[in-house]
C-alpha positions, 0 to 999 in steps of 0.5 A, a space after each residue: 811489323 804491321 802490314 799496310 791495310 788493303 781491301 778486296 771485293 769478293 762474292 759470297 752467296 751472290 752478295 758482294 763482301 768487302 774483305 779488309 786485311 793488314 793493319 788498320 792503324 793510322 800509319 798503315 791506312 795509306 789510300 784505303 780510306 779513298 778506296 773505301 769511299 769509292 765503293 758503291 752501296 749496297 754491300 752485304 758485309 765488311 769482313 775484318 777476319 784478316 785485320 791484324 791491328 786497329 786503332 781509333 782512326 781505323 775503327 772510325 773508318 770502318 764504322 763510317 764505311 759500314 754505315 754508308 754502304 749499309 753493310 754488316 761488320 763481320 769477323 772482327 776480334 773482340 778488341 776491334 769490335 769493342 773499339 768500333 762500338 765505342 766509336 759508333 756511340 759517339 756518332 750522334 747528331 750535333 745540334 746546330 744553332 740557327 744561322 739567323 738569330 735576331 740580334 735583339 733576342 741574342 742580346 736579351 738572352 745574354 743579358 738574362 743569362 748574366 742576370 741569372 748568374 749574378 743573382 745566383 752568385 749574390 745568393 751564394 755570397 749571402 749564404 757564405 756570409 751567414 756561414 762565416 757568421 756561424 763560424 764566428 759564433 762557434 769560435 766565440 763559444 769555444 775560444 780554444 778553436 781560435 787560430 791566432 797564429 793564422 790571423 797574425 800571419 794574415 796580418 803580415 800578408 794583408 797589411 805589412 807586405 802591402 804598405 809599400 805599394 799602397 803608399 806609392 799609389 796613395 802618394 801619386 794619387 795625392 799628386 794627381 788630385 792636387 795637380 788636376 784640381 789646381 789646373 781647374 781652380 786656377 781659372 777662377 783664381 782659387 788655387 788655395 781651394 786645392 787644399 780643400 779638394 785634396 783633404 776632403 776627397 782623400 779622407 772621404 772617398 779615394 783613400 779608402 776606395 783605392 786601398 780597397 781596390 788594391 787589397 782586392 787585387 792583391 789579397 782577394 786574388 791570393 785568397 781565391 787562388 790559395 783556397 782554390 788550389 786546396 780545394 783542387 788537391 782535396 785538402 779542404 775535404 781532408 780537413 772536413 774528414 778529420 773534423 776541422 771546419 774549413 770555415 773556422 780554419 781557412 775563412 775566418 782568419 783571412 776575413 778577420 785579418 782583412 777587417 782589422 787591417 783595412 782601417 789601418 791601411 786606409 788611414 795610412 793611405 790617406 796620410 800618404 795621399 795628403 803628403 803627396 798633395 802637400 808636396 805638389 802644392 809646395 812645388 807647383 803652387 808655392 804653398 808652404 807646408 805649414 800653411 797647407 797643414 793649417 788650412 787642412 785642419 780648418 777645412 776638413 771636418 773630423 767626420 770626414 775621417 770617420 766616414 773613411 774609417 767606417 767604410 774600411 771594415 765593410 769593404 774588408 768583409 766584402 773583399 775577404 768573403 768574395 775571395 774565399 767564396 770564389 776559391 771554395 767554388 773551384 771544381 774539376 781542373 786547374 783552369 778554374 782556379 784562374 777563372 775563380 781568381 779573376 771572378 773574385 777580384 772583379 766581384 770584390 771591386 764591383 761590390 765595393 763600388 756599389 756599397 761606396 755609392 750607398 754609403 755616399 747617399 747614407 752619409 749625405 742623408 745623415 748630414 755628414 757632407 
């Protein structure tokens, strides 16, 4: 059983020496730290020859006291000496931020840091897109490397499994558009134009945009989490070791699946949203379904459908690349998997909205408005 720590002051060769004894473990220190704090400098030495055991707390207590009293540490065993040296190596001044930082400087600094991080991420994403194109070209040159089973599995995960949630979301969005539009148009006696609003807004914008947001939150996050976990468990490095390209085996099937499924999901979402809008028009505005469909055919040009279908695969590329890129950036620990997954979803949704704005300007410029 370890003895309780104790100290004694001795005079050796006309100099005062503090002799410690017992166990310098946290459970045995007792009042020793307070007694050491009461000692006044200078002291010649702190003698540890009678110390039976020492833990990190005891080593820090001895180191701090020796530094305050300007005393040497003598008589320590090899283990105690190494522990005191290790604790002493951490005794470095901690940088202190100024208490008064001008708010403008702080805001500008945060903005600059955010812009720098965003620029670095954008450059990395463009480079990742180039690597994906290179992997695609390599697979085209060597068709035997194409992993059809992985692509078909992603078709099911990205497309078939998402039909339920995307259908429900689109149906409710159609109802909301029709209800809000009819409330505003009723003030002018133009409730019939609700059909125009539902049809054109759904095919051009909300159908594909809401589908992209849903796929980003559902599949993009899954890609980031899956690849992040594989990176953390060194499965990606193992694939490189055995000569398998992670871009061809992991990234390309996911990207291809999202690019192919996005137009189909977007078209499906548009149809379901139209059904939702027609349901609201039939219930609230007493517009028969036949009249709704006939009016829809008259007011919705075919290029509205093409606008949505052209956007869909571009949005799919952005979602897949964002998820895979962030997943392959995971390092260090499992906490970063969650952070990268969140970053993948936020990045994908942000880029989708930005590209959608560019598409809106472009299609207006070419006359598809």
